[in-house]
C-alpha positions in Angstrom: -52.3 8.1 -23.5 -48.9 9.2 -22.1 -47.8 12.8 -23.0 -44.5 13.7 -24.5 -42.1 16.2 -23.1 -38.6 16.9 -24.3 -35.3 17.5 -22.5 -32.4 19.1 -24.5 -29.6 16.6 -24.0 -27.7 17.9 -26.9 -28.0 21.6 -25.9 -27.3 20.9 -22.1 -23.9 22.6 -21.9 -25.0 25.7 -24.0 -28.1 26.2 -21.8 -26.0 25.9 -18.5 -23.3 28.3 -19.9 -26.0 30.7 -21.1 -24.9 30.4 -24.8 -28.5 29.5 -25.4 -31.3 31.1 -23.4 -34.2 29.3 -21.8 -36.4 31.5 -24.1 -34.7 30.1 -27.2 -35.0 26.5 -26.0 -38.7 27.0 -25.3 -39.1 28.4 -28.8 -37.2 25.5 -30.4 -39.2 23.0 -28.4 -42.5 24.4 -29.6 -41.6 23.4 -33.1 -41.4 19.7 -32.2 -44.9 18.8 -31.8 -44.6 17.8 -28.1 -46.7 18.6 -25.1 -44.2 19.8 -22.6 -40.6 20.9 -22.0 -38.5 19.6 -19.2 -36.1 22.0 -17.5 -32.9 22.0 -15.5 -32.3 24.5 -12.7 -29.1 25.9 -14.5 -31.1 26.7 -17.6 -32.9 29.4 -15.7 -31.7 32.9 -15.1 -33.1 33.0 -11.6 -35.0 30.9 -9.2 -37.1 33.8 -8.0 -40.8 34.0 -8.6 -40.9 36.8 -11.1 -38.6 34.9 -13.5 -40.3 31.6 -13.0 -43.6 33.3 -13.9 -42.2 34.6 -17.2 -40.8 31.2 -18.0 -44.1 29.5 -17.4 -45.9 32.1 -19.4 -43.5 31.7 -22.3 -44.1 28.1 -22.4 -47.9 28.5 -22.1 -47.9 31.0 -25.0 -46.3 28.3 -27.2 -48.8 25.5 -26.1 -46.3 23.8 -23.8 -46.4 22.7 -20.2 -43.4 22.3 -17.9 -44.3 19.1 -16.1 -41.0 18.0 -14.9 -37.9 19.6 -13.2 -34.6 17.7 -13.8 -33.1 18.2 -10.4 -29.8 16.6 -9.2 -29.4 16.5 -5.4 -26.2 15.1 -4.1 -27.0 13.3 -0.9 -23.7 11.1 -0.7 -21.6 14.0 0.8 -20.0 12.8 4.0 -20.3 16.2 5.7 -23.8 16.4 7.5 -23.9 20.1 6.8 -23.6 19.7 3.1 -26.2 17.0 3.0 -28.6 19.3 4.9 -27.9 22.0 2.3 -28.8 19.6 -0.4 -32.1 18.8 1.4 -32.8 22.6 1.7 -32.0 23.2 -2.0 -34.2 20.4 -3.0 -37.1 21.8 -0.9 -36.7 24.9 -3.1 -36.6 22.8 -6.3 -40.0 21.4 -5.3 -41.4 24.8 -5.0 -39.8 25.9 -8.3 -41.4 22.9 -10.0 -44.8 24.0 -8.7 -44.3 27.6 -9.7 -43.6 26.4 -13.2 -46.7 24.4 -13.3 -45.1 21.0 -12.8 -46.0 18.0 -10.8 -42.8 16.0 -10.9 -39.2 16.8 -9.7 -36.4 14.4 -10.4 -34.1 13.5 -7.4 -30.8 11.4 -7.4 -28.9 9.6 -4.8 -25.6 11.5 -5.1 -22.0 11.1 -6.4 -20.2 7.8 -6.1 -17.3 9.3 -4.4 -14.3 7.0 -3.9 -14.1 5.3 -0.5 -17.9 5.5 0.4 -19.2 2.8 2.7 -22.2 1.4 0.8 -24.4 0.9 4.0 -23.6 4.3 5.3 -24.2 6.0 1.9 -27.5 4.3 1.6 -28.5 5.5 5.0 -27.6 9.1 4.1 -29.6 9.0 0.9 -32.7 7.4 2.4 -32.6 9.8 5.4 -32.4 12.8 3.1 -35.3 11.6 1.1 -37.4 11.0 4.2 -36.8 14.6 5.3 -38.2 15.7 2.0 -41.4 13.8 2.0 -43.4 16.3 4.1 -42.5 19.2 1.8 -43.3 17.2 -1.3 -46.7 16.4 0.2 -47.2 20.0 1.1 -46.3 21.4 -2.3 -48.0 18.5 -4.2 -44.9 17.6 -6.1 -43.9 14.0 -6.6 -40.2 13.2 -6.3 -39.0 10.8 -8.9 -35.7 9.1 -8.4 -34.1 8.1 -11.7 -31.9 5.2 -12.5 -29.2 7.7 -13.6 -25.6 7.4 -14.6 -24.1 10.9 -14.0 -25.3 14.5 -13.8 -23.6 16.6 -16.5 -22.0 18.9 -13.9 -20.8 16.2 -11.4 -17.3 15.0 -10.9 -18.3 11.3 -10.2 -21.0 9.0 -11.6 -24.2 8.3 -9.8 -24.0 6.3 -6.6 -27.1 4.4 -7.3 -26.3 3.7 -10.9 -26.9 0.0 -10.8 -30.3 -1.7 -10.4 -29.4 -3.2 -6.9 -28.6 0.2 -5.1 -31.3 2.0 -7.1 -34.0 -0.5 -5.9 -32.5 -0.3 -2.3 -33.2 3.5 -2.3 -36.7 3.1 -3.5 -37.4 0.2 -1.0 -36.0 2.4 1.8 -38.6 5.2 1.2 -42.0 3.8 1.1 -44.1 6.9 0.3 -46.4 7.9 -2.7 -44.3 11.1 -2.8 -41.2 9.2 -3.9 -41.7 7.2 -7.2 -39.5 5.9 -10.0 -38.3 7.7 -13.1 -37.2 5.0 -15.5 -34.6 5.4 -18.3 -34.0 2.2 -20.2 -30.6 3.4 -21.6 -29.2 4.0 -18.2 -29.8 0.4 -17.2 -27.8 -0.6 -20.3 -24.8 1.6 -19.5 -24.9 0.2 -15.9 -24.6 -3.3 -17.4 -28.1 -4.2 -16.3 -31.2 -5.6 -18.1 -33.5 -2.6 -18.9 -36.6 -4.8 -19.3 -36.1 -6.6 -16.0 -35.7 -3.2 -14.2 -38.8 -1.9 -15.8 -40.8 -4.9 -14.5 -39.6 -4.2 -11.1 -40.3 -0.4 -11.0 -43.6 -0.3 -13.0 -45.8 -0.3 -9.9 -44.0 2.9 -8.6 -43.2 4.5 -12.0 -44.5 8.1 -12.4 -42.3 9.4 -15.3 -40.0 8.1 -17.9 -36.9 9.4 -19.7 -37.0 8.0 -23.3 -33.5 7.7 -24.7 -31.5 5.3 -26.8 -27.9 4.2 -26.9 -25.7 2.4 -29.4 -22.3 0.7 -29.1 -19.2 1.9 -31.0 -16.5 -0.8 -30.8 -17.8 -2.8 -27.9 -20.5 -5.3 -26.7 -23.1 -5.5 -24.0 -20.9 -8.1 -22.2 -18.1 -5.6 -22.2 -20.1 -3.2 -20.2 -19.8 -5.5 -17.2 -15.9 -5.5 -17.5 -14.9 -2.1 -18.8 -14.1 0.7 -16.6 -16.5 3.7 -16.8 -15.4 6.9 -18.3 -15.1 9.4 -15.2 -16.3 12.3 -17.4 -19.5 10.5 -18.4 -20.1 7.6 -16.1 -20.1 4.9 -18.7 -17.7 3.2 -21.1 -16.4 5.4 -23.8 -17.8 3.2 -26.5 -21.5 3.8 -25.4 -22.9 6.6 -27.5 -26.2 8.6 -27.4 -28.5 8.4 -30.5 -31.8 8.9 -32.1 -34.5 7.0 -30.2 -35.6 3.9 -32.1 -32.1 3.4 -33.7 -30.3 2.0 -30.7 -30.3 -0.9 -28.3 -33.7 -0.4 -26.7 -36.8 -2.4 -27.9 -39.6 0.2 -27.5 -42.2 -2.3 -28.7 -41.3 -4.4 -25.7 -41.0 -1.4 -23.3 -44.2 0.3 -24.3 -46.1 -3.0 -24.4 -45.1 -3.6 -20.8 -46.1 0.0 -19.8 -49.4 -0.2 -21.6 -50.4 -3.5 -19.9 -49.6 -1.9 -16.6 -51.9 1.1 -17.3 -49.1 3.7 -17.3 -50.4 7.1 -18.3 -47.6 9.5 -17.0 -45.2 11.7 -19.0 -42.5 10.4 -21.4 -39.7 12.9 -21.7 -37.4 12.6 -24.7 -33.7 12.9 -24.0 -32.0 13.6 -27.3 -30.7 16.4 -29.5 -27.1 15.4 -29.9 -25.3 16.8 -32.9 -22.5 19.2 -33.9 -25.0 22.0 -34.7 -28.3 23.2 -33.3 -29.9 22.2 -36.8 -28.7 18.6 -36.6 -29.6 18.4 -32.9 -33.1 19.5 -33.8 -33.4 17.1 -36.7 -32.5 14.2 -34.3 -35.0 15.4 -31.8 -37.8 15.6 -34.5 -36.9 12.0 -35.6 -37.2 10.8 -32.0 -40.6 12.6 -31.6 -41.9 11.1 -34.7 -40.7 7.6 -33.7 -42.3 7.9 -30.2 -45.5 9.4 -31.4 -46.0 6.4 -33.6 -45.2 3.9 -30.8 -47.4 5.6 -28.2 -50.3 5.7 -30.6 -50.0 2.0 -31.3 -49.6 0.7 -27.8 -51.9 3.1 -25.9 -54.8 3.4 -28.4 -56.7 0.5 -26.9 -56.4 -2.4 -24.4 -56.2 -4.8 -27.3 -53.1 -3.0 -28.9 -51.1 -3.6 -25.7 -51.4 -7.3 -26.1 -50.0 -7.5 -29.6 
């Protein structure tokens, strides 16, 4: 049975700006009935070992693991020195993940800067990831590249936002230490088919971001023609919502995952709302929905075939 973690999408800015502490987030997460909490480097007060030990202990005291680190390396920078700095920073993120008790560290391709040559950018990304493989193996931390749309602190959207580039990166690094992190909603906002992508990445899928989107004033077909919003990386009429109330068919998704024998972590990306209370209510609704679906599709081999 896959285990549930939670990522505070709705509280992201407050955590990065230290308006909400990591301690408060762990406390809130412990009320949701999940197994783990996913963190982002800027949520932490320090990347030094004494602080990481305290964070891990705080989670453990509340019955939570910290299985995943939401890291966002930027490997599409034209300057070799800046790419090297991103590789060095990601090596540290692999270590941080291990010190927190995790086994999975997200990686990305980088920002889709104007004027990038596609072939050259792909070579940069693949080269950086290859440099990281020995350290991933040394630390025992699996890197999981996500089909992402845009890190919240980036200027430009994800370079490998679409399926074609995303698969090209995965195909360029044949190692068990680089796996896929699948987010069905990100395929939608890229104008791609989320079920087709899932079928292609299932053999290398180690983690999942469970999220949902709905459209406010547009259609799926519009996503292929509308310009992305530079601040978010997707069209303005695409909205984030409670899981189970949007465009994703989780019966189809979990049916596919169950038949493939998936048993990794599923991390909930939700918590949007004008107040903490509303954000938490939305998170609880998402947890309840996913618990029910996981119990149905992963309770027995026969359930997966229904």
